[in-house]
C-alpha positions as CSV (number, residue, x, y, z in Angstrom):
1,M,-7.0,37.0,18.8
2,K,-4.6,36.0,21.4
3,K,-6.9,33.8,23.1
4,A,-7.4,32.4,19.7
5,I,-3.4,31.8,19.0
6,K,-3.2,30.1,22.6
7,I,-5.8,27.5,21.5
8,I,-4.4,26.7,18.2
9,G,-1.0,26.4,20.2
10,K,-2.3,24.2,22.5
11,I,-4.2,21.9,19.8
12,I,-1.4,21.4,17.8
13,F,1.0,20.6,21.2
14,W,-1.4,18.0,21.8
15,F,-1.5,16.7,18.7
16,F,2.0,16.4,18.7
17,V,2.0,14.3,21.6
18,I,-0.5,12.1,20.8
19,I,1.3,11.4,17.6
20,V,4.7,10.9,20.1
21,V,2.6,8.2,22.0
22,L,1.1,6.5,19.3
23,L,4.6,5.9,17.7
24,I,5.8,4.7,21.4
25,I,3.3,2.2,21.5
26,S,3.6,1.2,17.9
27,A,7.2,0.7,18.5
28,L,7.0,-1.5,22.0
29,A,4.1,-3.9,20.4
30,H,6.4,-4.1,17.2
31,K,9.2,-4.9,19.5
32,I,7.3,-7.5,21.8
33,L,5.5,-9.1,19.1
34,T,7.9,-10.0,16.4
35,P,10.2,-12.1,18.7
36,M,7.0,-13.9,19.9
37,E,5.7,-14.0,16.1
38,K,8.7,-15.8,15.1
39,N,9.4,-18.5,18.1
40,K,5.4,-19.6,17.0
41,Y,6.0,-20.0,13.4
42,K,9.7,-20.5,12.9
43,V,10.2,-23.7,10.6
44,G,13.5,-25.4,9.2
45,K,16.8,-25.6,11.4
46,T,18.3,-22.1,13.1
47,L,22.4,-22.2,12.1
48,D,24.9,-20.0,13.3
49,I,26.7,-18.1,10.6
50,N,29.7,-15.8,11.8
51,G,27.9,-15.2,15.4
52,K,24.6,-14.8,13.6
53,H,21.6,-17.1,13.2
54,M,20.4,-18.4,10.2
55,Q,17.7,-19.7,9.1
56,A,17.4,-22.8,6.3
57,Y,14.5,-25.5,5.3
58,V,15.5,-28.8,4.0
59,T,13.0,-31.0,2.3
60,G,13.0,-33.8,0.0
61,Q,15.6,-36.4,-1.4
62,G,17.5,-37.4,-4.5
63,D,21.3,-37.1,-5.7
64,K,20.8,-33.9,-6.4
65,T,20.6,-31.0,-4.4
66,I,18.4,-27.3,-5.3
67,V,19.2,-24.3,-3.7
68,L,16.6,-21.9,-4.0
69,L,18.0,-18.0,-3.4
70,S,15.6,-15.4,-2.9
71,G,14.9,-12.1,-4.7
72,L,16.1,-8.4,-2.8
73,G,13.6,-7.7,-0.4
74,T,11.8,-11.2,0.0
75,A,10.3,-10.7,3.4
76,S,10.0,-14.9,4.3
77,P,11.8,-16.9,1.6
78,I,11.3,-20.3,3.3
79,T,7.1,-19.2,3.1
80,D,7.5,-17.9,-0.7
81,F,9.1,-20.4,-2.0
82,M,7.3,-23.8,0.0
83,P,4.9,-24.4,-2.9
84,L,7.5,-24.6,-5.6
85,A,10.1,-26.6,-3.0
86,D,7.1,-29.1,-2.5
87,R,7.1,-29.7,-6.2
88,L,10.4,-30.2,-6.6
89,S,11.2,-32.4,-3.8
90,A,9.7,-35.2,-4.9
91,D,12.6,-36.0,-7.4
92,Y,15.0,-33.5,-4.9
93,K,17.0,-32.9,-2.5
94,V,15.7,-28.7,-1.7
95,V,17.3,-25.8,0.1
96,I,15.8,-23.1,1.2
97,L,18.4,-20.3,2.9
98,E,17.4,-17.3,4.5
99,Y,19.6,-14.4,4.1
100,F,20.7,-12.0,7.0
101,G,17.7,-9.8,7.5
102,Y,14.9,-11.9,5.5
103,G,12.6,-14.2,7.2
104,F,13.5,-15.8,10.5
105,S,17.3,-15.1,10.4
106,D,19.2,-12.4,12.2
107,T,19.8,-9.1,11.0
108,T,23.5,-8.0,10.3
109,N,25.9,-5.1,9.5
110,A,28.2,-7.0,7.5
111,E,28.6,-5.7,3.9
112,R,26.0,-7.4,1.5
113,S,28.4,-8.0,-0.9
114,N,28.9,-10.7,-3.4
115,E,31.5,-12.0,-1.7
116,N,29.8,-12.1,1.6
117,I,27.1,-13.4,0.5
118,V,28.5,-16.2,-1.1
119,N,30.2,-17.1,1.3
120,E,27.7,-17.4,3.9
121,I,25.6,-19.5,1.5
122,R,28.7,-22.2,1.6
123,T,29.0,-21.8,5.2
124,A,25.2,-22.5,5.7
125,L,25.1,-25.5,3.3
126,N,28.5,-26.9,5.2
127,Q,26.9,-26.7,8.5
128,L,23.7,-28.4,6.9
129,E,26.3,-31.4,5.8
130,I,24.9,-31.0,2.4
131,K,27.9,-31.9,-0.2
132,G,28.1,-30.3,-4.0
133,P,28.0,-29.7,-6.5
134,Y,25.0,-27.5,-6.1
135,I,22.1,-26.4,-8.6
136,L,21.5,-23.1,-8.0
137,M,17.5,-21.7,-8.3
138,P,18.2,-17.6,-7.8
139,H,15.1,-15.0,-8.1
140,S,15.4,-11.8,-9.0
141,I,18.9,-10.4,-7.3
142,S,20.4,-14.0,-6.5
143,G,21.2,-14.3,-10.2
144,V,24.2,-11.9,-9.6
145,Y,24.8,-14.2,-6.5
146,S,24.7,-17.5,-8.1
147,L,27.1,-16.0,-11.1
148,Y,29.8,-15.3,-8.8
149,Y,29.1,-18.1,-6.7
150,A,29.5,-20.3,-10.3
151,M,33.0,-18.2,-11.2
152,K,34.7,-18.2,-7.9
153,Y,33.5,-22.0,-6.9
154,P,33.1,-23.6,-10.1
155,D,33.5,-27.2,-9.2
156,E,30.6,-26.4,-6.3
157,V,27.8,-25.5,-9.2
158,E,26.3,-28.0,-10.9
159,A,23.9,-26.1,-12.9
160,I,21.9,-22.5,-12.5
161,I,18.1,-22.3,-12.8
162,G,16.8,-18.9,-12.6
163,I,13.3,-17.3,-12.0
164,D,13.5,-13.8,-13.9
165,E,16.9,-13.8,-12.3
166,S,19.1,-10.2,-12.3
167,V,22.0,-10.2,-14.5
168,P,24.8,-7.9,-13.5
169,N,24.5,-5.7,-17.1
170,Q,21.2,-4.7,-16.3
171,T,22.6,-1.7,-13.9
172,K,24.4,-0.4,-17.0
173,F,21.1,0.7,-18.3
174,S,19.3,1.4,-15.3
175,K,20.6,2.6,-11.7
176,D,18.5,3.1,-8.4
177,P,19.4,5.8,-5.8
178,D,20.4,4.5,-2.8
179,M,18.0,4.2,-0.1
180,S,18.0,6.5,3.0
181,H,19.2,4.6,6.1
182,G,16.3,6.7,8.0
183,L,13.9,4.8,6.5
184,T,14.5,2.1,8.8
185,L,12.7,4.0,11.4
186,L,9.7,2.7,9.8
187,N,10.4,-0.7,11.0
188,S,11.8,0.2,14.2
189,F,8.5,2.2,15.0
190,G,5.9,-0.7,14.0
191,I,4.9,1.1,11.4
192,I,5.1,-1.3,8.6
193,R,3.0,-3.7,11.2
194,D,0.3,-0.9,11.2
195,V,0.1,-0.6,7.4
196,S,-0.3,-4.2,7.3
197,Y,-3.1,-4.2,9.6
198,L,-4.5,-1.3,7.6
199,L,-4.5,-3.6,4.5
200,P,-5.2,-6.8,5.8
201,D,-6.1,-8.7,2.3
202,A,-3.3,-7.3,0.6
203,W,-1.5,-10.8,0.1
204,D,-5.0,-12.5,-0.7
205,S,-4.9,-11.0,-4.3
206,K,-1.6,-13.0,-5.0
207,N,-2.7,-16.4,-3.9
208,E,-4.5,-16.4,-7.4
209,N,-4.0,-20.3,-7.8
210,N,-4.1,-21.1,-3.9
211,N,-0.4,-22.7,-3.9
212,Y,-0.2,-20.9,-0.5
213,T,-2.4,-22.3,2.6
214,Q,-4.0,-19.7,4.8
215,E,-0.8,-19.8,7.2
216,Q,1.3,-19.3,4.8
217,I,-0.1,-16.2,3.8
218,K,-0.4,-15.3,7.7
219,V,3.4,-15.9,7.7
220,K,3.8,-13.5,4.7
221,K,2.3,-10.6,6.0
222,M,3.9,-10.9,9.5
223,A,7.2,-11.5,8.1
224,T,6.6,-8.1,6.1
225,A,6.1,-6.7,9.3
226,W,9.2,-8.1,10.5
227,N,11.9,-7.6,7.5
228,S,10.9,-5.0,5.7
229,L,13.3,-1.4,5.3
230,N,15.4,-3.5,8.3
231,K,19.1,-2.3,7.9
232,S,20.4,-5.5,5.6
233,V,17.6,-5.5,3.6
234,I,18.8,-1.6,2.8
235,N,22.7,-2.0,2.7
236,E,21.8,-4.9,0.2
237,F,19.9,-2.7,-2.1
238,N,22.7,0.1,-1.6
239,T,25.1,-2.4,-2.5
240,V,23.0,-3.7,-6.1
241,N,25.0,-1.1,-8.0
242,K,29.0,-2.5,-6.4
243,N,27.6,-6.0,-6.7
244,T,26.1,-5.8,-10.4
245,E,29.4,-3.9,-11.5
246,E,32.3,-6.1,-10.5
247,L,30.6,-9.0,-12.5
248,Y,30.2,-6.6,-15.6
249,D,30.3,-8.4,-19.0
250,V,30.9,-11.9,-17.5
251,K,29.3,-14.8,-19.1
252,Y,28.6,-18.2,-18.0
253,P,31.4,-20.7,-18.7
254,D,30.9,-22.9,-21.5
255,N,30.3,-25.8,-19.1
256,L,27.5,-24.5,-16.8
257,P,24.5,-26.2,-18.0
258,V,21.8,-22.6,-17.3
259,L,18.0,-22.6,-17.8
260,A,16.7,-18.8,-17.1
261,I,13.3,-18.9,-16.7
262,L,11.8,-14.9,-17.3
263,A,8.5,-13.6,-16.9
264,K,7.0,-12.5,-20.0
265,D,5.2,-8.9,-17.8
266,S,9.1,-8.4,-17.6
267,V,10.3,-9.2,-21.6
268,D,7.1,-7.2,-22.1
269,T,8.3,-3.9,-19.7
270,D,11.8,-4.0,-20.2
271,N,13.2,-3.7,-23.7
272,Y,16.5,-5.2,-22.4
273,W,15.9,-7.9,-20.4
274,L,15.5,-11.1,-23.0
275,P,18.5,-9.7,-24.4
276,L,20.4,-9.2,-21.3
277,H,20.0,-12.6,-20.6
278,Q,20.8,-13.8,-24.2
279,Q,24.1,-12.1,-24.0
280,L,25.2,-14.1,-21.2
281,I,24.9,-17.3,-23.0
282,T,28.3,-19.1,-24.0
283,N,27.2,-22.3,-25.4
284,P,23.4,-22.8,-26.6
285,S,23.2,-26.1,-26.4
286,I,23.5,-26.2,-22.7
287,Q,22.1,-22.8,-22.0
288,K,18.7,-21.4,-22.4
289,V,16.2,-18.7,-22.2
290,E,12.6,-19.7,-21.6
291,T,9.6,-17.3,-21.2
292,L,6.7,-17.8,-18.9
293,A,3.4,-15.8,-18.2
294,G,3.5,-14.3,-14.8
295,E,5.1,-11.7,-13.2
296,H,8.1,-10.9,-11.9
297,Y,7.6,-13.5,-8.9
298,L,6.8,-16.2,-11.2
299,H,6.9,-19.2,-8.6
300,W,3.9,-17.8,-6.9
301,T,1.7,-18.4,-10.2
302,N,3.6,-21.0,-12.1
303,A,5.4,-23.3,-9.6
304,D,4.0,-26.7,-11.4
305,K,5.4,-25.5,-15.1
306,I,8.7,-24.3,-12.9
307,A,9.0,-27.7,-11.2
308,E,8.3,-29.1,-14.7
309,L,10.7,-27.3,-16.8
310,A,13.6,-27.7,-14.2
311,K,13.0,-31.4,-14.1
312,E,13.1,-32.0,-18.0
313,F,16.1,-29.6,-17.7
314,I,17.9,-31.9,-15.4
315,S,17.2,-34.9,-17.1
316,A,18.8,-33.8,-20.0
317,N,22.1,-32.0,-18.8
């Protein structure tokens, strides 16, 4: 009996030794591969914002500037928005900004407050020497940052065109609990990268309209390994409730043109989604809500239609 227990003990011991060794190898591989991949596939311009690197991409020509702002946790905003940016660039100058913790940008310990994120956006646009006013095109949580931007700096925001964008009052009905900072270990140890290797075709099913090239899909996969559950993303997630509460019951200024393009899937699955967006309207003559068939990341499958609606809206306002 004692011999059997001793053997079992050795098996358990070596099992844990193997797990630890594999984790160390995974972490080292992740730490080595990430900067190599970023340097190889980096596009756009690297800006110095508060001593940190932020990545920006500018394309197109035109008298008006559209600024694309990503949703919470979008691993590679430049790549994510590229098909939509390509379509918009025929008529407008288009800027894609990657917040800290996203895409090719650095992470940061700075609070992910409305004020800090909007100031980072403004600093980036200033460094790019692109003058406002801007047409903000936020996806998801960036709808909250865009509303804050428009309220605090109204002369810099010409219009808002949202893509299934978040609104402040939504957290009155549904609040998510904070994420544990311990989850950053899944990133640090390269576990997310390992999982992405086990699920190599996960992104292919999200490219049903072939809007993305194979290289763009590859960058999306890699960026998921670089950025998922990093400290900046977790800090931003944990600040959502505070950021939305800061703007509870705020409505759009009645002189601000707004087009909210909502995903039908979001409207159908959340009874509050459409009314919450309608509640922000103060001037129906220049503030509209449209619904498109699709899921939350509407621009993955509806880049053509979004660009068409945006052009019609901008021309009319």
